[in-house]
C-alpha positions as CSV (number, residue, x, y, z in Angstrom):
1,M,0.0,0.0,0.0
2,F,2.8,2.5,0.9
3,Q,4.9,2.0,-2.3
4,P,2.3,3.0,-4.8
5,A,1.4,6.1,-2.8
6,A,5.1,7.1,-2.7
7,T,5.4,6.4,-6.4
8,F,2.4,8.6,-7.2
9,L,3.8,11.4,-5.1
10,T,7.1,11.2,-6.9
11,M,5.4,11.3,-10.2
12,S,3.2,14.2,-9.2
13,V,6.2,16.3,-7.9
14,S,8.2,15.5,-11.1
15,S,5.2,16.5,-13.3
16,L,4.5,19.6,-11.4
17,I,8.1,20.8,-11.5
18,S,8.0,20.6,-15.3
19,Y,4.6,22.1,-15.5
20,A,5.4,25.0,-13.1
21,T,8.6,25.7,-15.0
22,K,6.8,25.8,-18.3
23,L,4.2,28.1,-16.9
24,I,6.7,30.5,-15.4
25,C,8.9,30.6,-18.5
26,S,6.0,31.2,-20.8
27,N,4.9,34.2,-18.6
28,G,8.2,36.1,-18.7
29,G,10.3,34.0,-16.3
30,S,8.5,35.0,-13.1
31,M,5.0,34.9,-11.6
32,D,3.2,35.9,-8.5
33,Y,2.5,32.9,-6.4
34,R,-1.3,33.6,-6.5
35,E,-1.4,33.3,-10.3
36,L,0.9,30.3,-10.4
37,H,-1.2,28.6,-7.8
38,R,-4.4,29.4,-9.7
39,L,-3.2,27.9,-12.9
40,V,-1.6,24.8,-11.3
41,T,-4.8,23.9,-9.4
42,H,-6.6,23.7,-12.7
43,Y,-4.2,21.0,-13.8
44,F,-3.4,19.1,-10.6
45,N,-6.0,18.0,-8.1
46,D,-5.2,18.5,-4.4
47,S,-1.9,20.2,-5.4
48,D,-1.4,22.7,-2.6
49,N,1.0,20.7,-0.5
50,V,2.7,19.3,-3.6
51,L,3.2,22.8,-5.0
52,L,4.8,24.0,-1.8
53,K,7.1,21.0,-1.9
54,V,8.0,21.8,-5.5
55,L,8.8,25.4,-4.8
56,R,11.2,24.4,-2.0
57,N,13.4,22.9,-4.7
58,K,16.0,25.6,-4.8
59,T,17.7,24.2,-7.9
60,R,14.6,24.9,-10.0
61,F,12.7,27.8,-8.3
62,V,13.5,30.9,-6.3
63,V,10.8,32.4,-4.0
64,A,11.3,36.2,-3.4
65,H,9.3,37.7,-0.5
66,G,8.5,41.3,-0.3
67,K,9.8,43.5,2.5
68,K,6.6,43.1,4.5
69,E,6.1,39.4,3.7
70,Q,7.1,36.6,5.9
71,A,7.7,33.0,4.9
72,S,5.8,30.3,6.6
73,G,6.4,26.6,6.6
74,D,3.0,25.7,5.3
75,R,2.0,28.6,3.1
76,L,3.4,31.4,0.9
77,S,2.2,35.0,0.5
78,P,-0.1,35.3,-2.6
79,T,2.1,38.2,-3.8
80,C,5.5,36.7,-3.4
81,K,7.4,36.3,-6.7
82,I,8.4,32.9,-8.1
83,F,11.3,32.8,-10.5
84,A,12.3,29.8,-12.7
85,K,15.9,28.8,-12.1
86,T,18.4,26.4,-13.8
87,S,22.1,25.5,-13.4
88,L,22.3,24.8,-17.1
89,R,24.6,27.2,-19.0
90,M,25.9,28.0,-22.4
91,C,29.4,26.8,-23.2
92,K,31.9,29.6,-23.0
93,V,34.4,27.8,-25.3
94,Y,32.1,26.7,-28.2
95,P,32.5,27.2,-31.1
96,N,36.1,28.5,-30.8
97,G,37.8,25.7,-29.0
98,S,37.5,22.1,-27.6
99,C,35.9,21.3,-24.3
100,D,36.1,17.7,-23.3
101,N,33.2,16.3,-21.3
102,C,31.4,19.6,-21.5
103,R,28.2,20.0,-19.5
104,A,27.0,23.2,-21.1
105,L,24.9,23.7,-24.2
106,H,26.6,24.1,-27.6
107,L,24.4,26.7,-29.3
108,C,24.7,29.8,-31.4
109,K,24.2,32.6,-28.9
110,Y,22.4,34.7,-31.6
111,F,20.0,31.8,-32.0
112,V,19.3,32.0,-28.3
113,Y,18.7,35.8,-28.8
114,Q,16.3,34.7,-31.6
115,N,18.2,37.2,-33.8
116,C,20.6,35.1,-35.9
117,L,21.0,36.4,-39.4
118,Y,21.6,32.9,-40.7
119,D,18.6,31.2,-39.1
120,N,17.9,29.4,-42.3
121,G,20.4,26.5,-42.0
122,R,23.4,28.6,-43.2
123,C,24.8,29.3,-39.7
124,R,28.1,27.6,-38.8
125,N,27.1,27.3,-35.2
126,S,24.5,24.9,-33.9
127,H,20.8,25.8,-33.8
128,D,19.9,22.2,-32.9
129,L,18.5,21.6,-29.4
130,N,18.2,17.9,-30.2
131,S,21.8,17.4,-31.2
132,D,23.8,14.5,-29.6
133,H,25.4,16.9,-27.3
134,N,22.5,19.2,-26.3
135,S,19.6,16.7,-26.0
136,P,21.1,14.6,-23.1
137,L,21.8,17.9,-21.2
138,L,18.3,19.0,-21.5
139,R,17.0,15.7,-20.3
140,Y,19.5,15.7,-17.4
141,H,18.2,19.1,-16.3
142,H,14.6,18.0,-17.0
143,L,14.0,20.8,-19.5
144,Q,13.3,18.7,-22.6
145,D,9.6,19.6,-22.6
146,L,10.2,23.4,-22.8
147,E,9.3,25.2,-26.0
148,Q,12.3,27.0,-27.6
149,T,11.3,30.4,-26.4
150,E,10.6,29.1,-22.9
151,L,14.1,27.6,-22.7
152,F,15.8,30.7,-24.0
153,Q,13.9,32.8,-21.4
154,L,15.2,30.5,-18.7
155,L,18.7,30.5,-20.0
156,M,19.0,34.3,-20.3
157,Q,17.7,35.1,-16.8
158,N,20.1,32.6,-15.2
159,D,23.3,32.7,-17.4
160,V,25.0,36.0,-16.6
161,S,27.2,35.6,-19.7
162,L,24.2,36.1,-22.0
163,L,23.4,39.6,-20.8
164,P,25.6,42.7,-21.4
165,E,27.2,44.1,-18.3
166,I,25.9,47.3,-16.8
167,C,28.7,49.9,-16.2
168,A,29.3,50.2,-12.5
169,Y,31.4,53.4,-12.9
170,Y,28.6,55.0,-14.8
171,N,26.4,54.4,-11.8
172,K,28.8,56.3,-9.5
173,G,29.8,59.9,-9.3
174,D,28.3,62.9,-11.0
175,G,28.0,64.1,-14.6
176,D,26.6,62.6,-17.7
177,Y,28.9,59.6,-17.6
178,G,29.2,59.2,-13.8
179,S,32.8,58.2,-13.0
180,C,33.2,56.2,-16.3
181,S,36.5,57.4,-17.9
182,F,35.6,55.7,-21.2
183,K,32.4,57.8,-21.6
184,E,30.6,57.2,-24.9
185,K,33.3,54.6,-25.9
186,C,32.5,52.4,-23.0
187,T,31.5,48.9,-24.1
188,K,29.2,48.4,-21.1
189,L,25.7,49.7,-20.8
190,H,25.2,53.2,-19.4
191,V,21.8,52.7,-17.7
192,C,20.7,52.9,-14.1
193,Q,21.5,49.6,-12.6
194,Y,18.7,50.0,-10.0
195,F,16.1,50.7,-12.7
196,M,17.2,47.6,-14.5
197,Q,16.8,45.7,-11.3
198,G,13.4,47.2,-10.7
199,N,14.2,49.0,-7.5
200,C,15.3,52.5,-8.3
201,K,14.0,54.8,-5.5
202,F,14.6,58.0,-7.4
203,V,12.4,57.2,-10.4
204,L,12.0,60.4,-12.5
205,K,14.5,62.3,-10.4
206,C,17.2,59.7,-11.0
207,K,20.5,61.1,-12.5
208,R,21.1,57.9,-14.3
209,S,19.4,56.9,-17.6
210,H,16.2,54.9,-17.4
211,K,15.8,54.6,-21.1
212,C,17.5,53.0,-24.1
213,D,19.1,55.9,-25.9
214,E,20.7,55.6,-29.4
215,N,24.2,54.8,-28.0
216,T,22.8,52.0,-25.7
217,R,20.7,50.6,-28.5
218,K,23.7,50.4,-30.8
219,K,25.6,48.5,-28.1
220,L,22.8,46.1,-27.7
221,E,22.4,45.5,-31.4
222,D,26.2,44.9,-31.6
223,Y,25.8,42.4,-28.8
224,G,23.3,40.6,-30.9
225,F,19.9,41.7,-29.5
226,G,16.9,42.3,-31.7
227,V,14.1,44.8,-31.1
228,K,11.9,42.5,-29.0
229,L,14.8,41.4,-26.8
230,I,15.8,45.0,-26.2
231,Q,12.3,45.8,-25.1
232,N,12.3,42.9,-22.7
233,L,15.8,43.6,-21.3
234,P,14.6,45.3,-18.0
235,L,12.5,42.2,-17.2
236,L,15.5,39.9,-17.8
237,Y,17.7,41.9,-15.5
238,Q,15.0,42.1,-12.8
239,N,14.6,38.3,-13.0
240,M,18.3,37.8,-12.8
241,N,18.5,40.1,-9.8
242,G,15.6,38.4,-8.1
243,I,17.2,35.0,-8.6
244,N,20.7,36.1,-7.4
245,S,19.5,38.2,-4.4
246,S,17.0,35.6,-3.1
247,S,19.0,32.4,-3.7
248,H,20.7,30.8,-0.7
């Protein structure tokens, strides 16, 4: 009697992890617990306790509580934010070198940005998620059921190498360029780091840029970003910040 119940629980948790990950990634990489709970209960019966068990899996999810919210062992605040997390990364060597026993994806980064100019079979770098190298990695991380856009959302908000760096010196000091000595020649983004993280307290009175000017847009285009990804950039940084600041 005990073994079938344990097996059913294991299957339920595994299925719910995949389903919750898919839901979150298809909704911009993060969701309020209230909305996630509502959608999950439509699919899984008696899922409250199982969902709490799933969200305690810190390798797959991050729960971010607001300043006035408190975590409880048997419940979560409806407004706490749930982020999708993964330890899977893009290979830093591919395609320019050899990496024996590599445990990272071998993919064209412009393909991940959904902005590859050769996305018609002419690209020299892999666009194949089902390759002999990539497919086992996706299965190992239990991500094989994600749609392409869902997977790319997950990768970009977890893999710091996929997002351009925000200039720390620009965000210090006074003047149009802060304390950045490279000024307009700086290769990093000259934007307010707190705005990009979703927590700038100065808002309209902030001395740092809260918009993508022509120079910043040119840097992002050179980095490989298309128009849609540029528009979604603040959300990606906010998600990454939420994951990094709330992970333990």
